[in-house]
N, C-alpha and C positions, 0 to 999 in steps of 0.2 A: 541414520544418515545425518552427517553434520549440517548439511544445508537446511534441514528442517528446523534446527535451532535458530538459524539466521532468519528464516521466514517467520518463525514465531516471535522473534524479537521485533521485527518490523511490524508485524500484525498488531502486537500489543501497543506499540508506539502510535501507529496510525489510528487505532480504535480509541485510545485514551485521548489523543489530541482532538480527533473529530468530535468526540463526546464533549470535550471541554469548551469547544467553540459554540457560542450561542447560535441558534437557528437563524436569526436575522442577519448574521454575518456570513452565511453560506453564499450569498451573492456578491460579497466584496471581492474586488479584483484590484491589483495595483495599477492597472492602466488598461486603456482600450485595447482589445485584441489579445489580452492575456487571460489565462484561465482564472476563474473565480475559485474561492475556497472549495466549494462543492464540486466544481469541475475537476480540480486536482484529485480529490478523493475518488471520483468516478473514473478518472483516467487510470488510477491504480487498480480499481475494480476491473476495468476492461483489460488492462495488462495482465492481471491474474488469469483471466479466462484465456487470453491469447497465448500467454506463456504455457499454460496447461496444454493447449492445443498443439503448440510448437513441440512439446516433448511427448506427444502421443495420446493425450486424453481429449476427446471432443468437448466442445462447449455444450453445456446441458441444453436439452430441448426447451424452448421457450425463452432462452436468454438471447436478446438481441443487443450485442455490445454497442452497436451504433446508437440504439435508442436509449441506452442507460443514461447518457448525458442529460437527457430531458428531465431526469429526476434529481439532478444535482442541486437543486434549490431546496429539496425536502430532506431535512436532517435525518429524520427517522428512516427514510428509504436509503439514504447514503450509508448510515450505520449498519443497516441490515445487509445491504449489498456488499459492504466491506467484509462483514462476517461470512456471508455465503461464498464470496469469491475466494477468500483465503482458505476456507474449508475445502473448496473444490481444488484449489491449487495444491494444498497439502496432499489430498487424495491422489492427484496426478503424480506428484513426486514419489509417493509410496508405490505407485504402479510401475515405476521404472525399475527394471531388473538390473542388478549390478553388471551383468554381462552386456547391457545396452548403453551403459554410461559413455562408451567411446563411439557410439553410433553417430554418424554424420547427420546433421540436420541443418535446415535453413533458418537463420535468425535475422532480425532486422539489420544486423551488421554484416551479414553474409554467412558463409558456411562456418560451422563449429561442430563440436560434439555436444551431446546432452550435458556432459560434465562441464564443458566450457561455457555452455549457456547459463549455468548457475551464476557465473561471475557477472554476466550481462544483467541477469535478474536482480542480483544483489546491488549492483551499481544503480540500477533503475530505482529500486526502493530507496537507496540512500539519497539520490538526487531529489526525489519527491518528498521524502521526509524532511529534508533540509528546507525545501520550498515551503512545506506546510508549517514548519516551525517559524519561518520568517513571516508568513502570512498571519499566523496566530499572534505573534508579537505585534504586528502592525495593527491588529484589531484589539489589542490590549489583553491578550491571554498569555500567561506564562505557562509553558508546557508543564503538565501535572508532575512529571518526574523531577523537574527542576524545582518546582514549588515544594515538593516533599523534601528534597535535599536541603533546600534553604531553611525549611522549618526545622529539620533535624540539626542543622548547624547552629541555628539560633538557640535551640534547646540545650545543646552542649555548651554554648557560650554563657549560659545563665550561671550566676554565682551560686 
C-alpha cells in the first residue's frame, strides 16, 4: 500500500530529527501556551495511536495517550514512544483490507472513508514535521538530511 511509504518517510524524519535535538532542548517552546519540542513529538505519538484506533485497531493495553505527554521531557522515552507508535500504526494500516478502504469512519474533521483519512494523517504529519524542523532550527539544530545534503554539495564543489 502506497500510504505505508508515506508513513515510513515521516517516521524516519521524525526519528532522525528527534534524535538530533539535545535532551536539554526537549523543554524548549517558542512561547507560553505553545507545545514544547518534546510535546510535539508526543503529540505525534498519541496521534499515531488515535489514527490506528480510528481505522479499526485498538490502542494497545497499557498505553494511556493522555498520560504520554508527561514523558515529553525525557528524550529516551520520546524516541522509544515514536518508534513504538509508528510500528503500531503500520500494523493498523496493514490490517485494513482493500475491501474496507471505502468504509465510512468518523475523523477529527468529520465523516470520511478510511482511504480518505490517509490524506488527513499525511497532512497531520507534514504539519508537525514542519513545526519540528522550525523548532530544531530555533535551538540551533540543522535537520540531519539537510546537513548531509550540504556536506555532499561541499564535497562536490571541492576542486
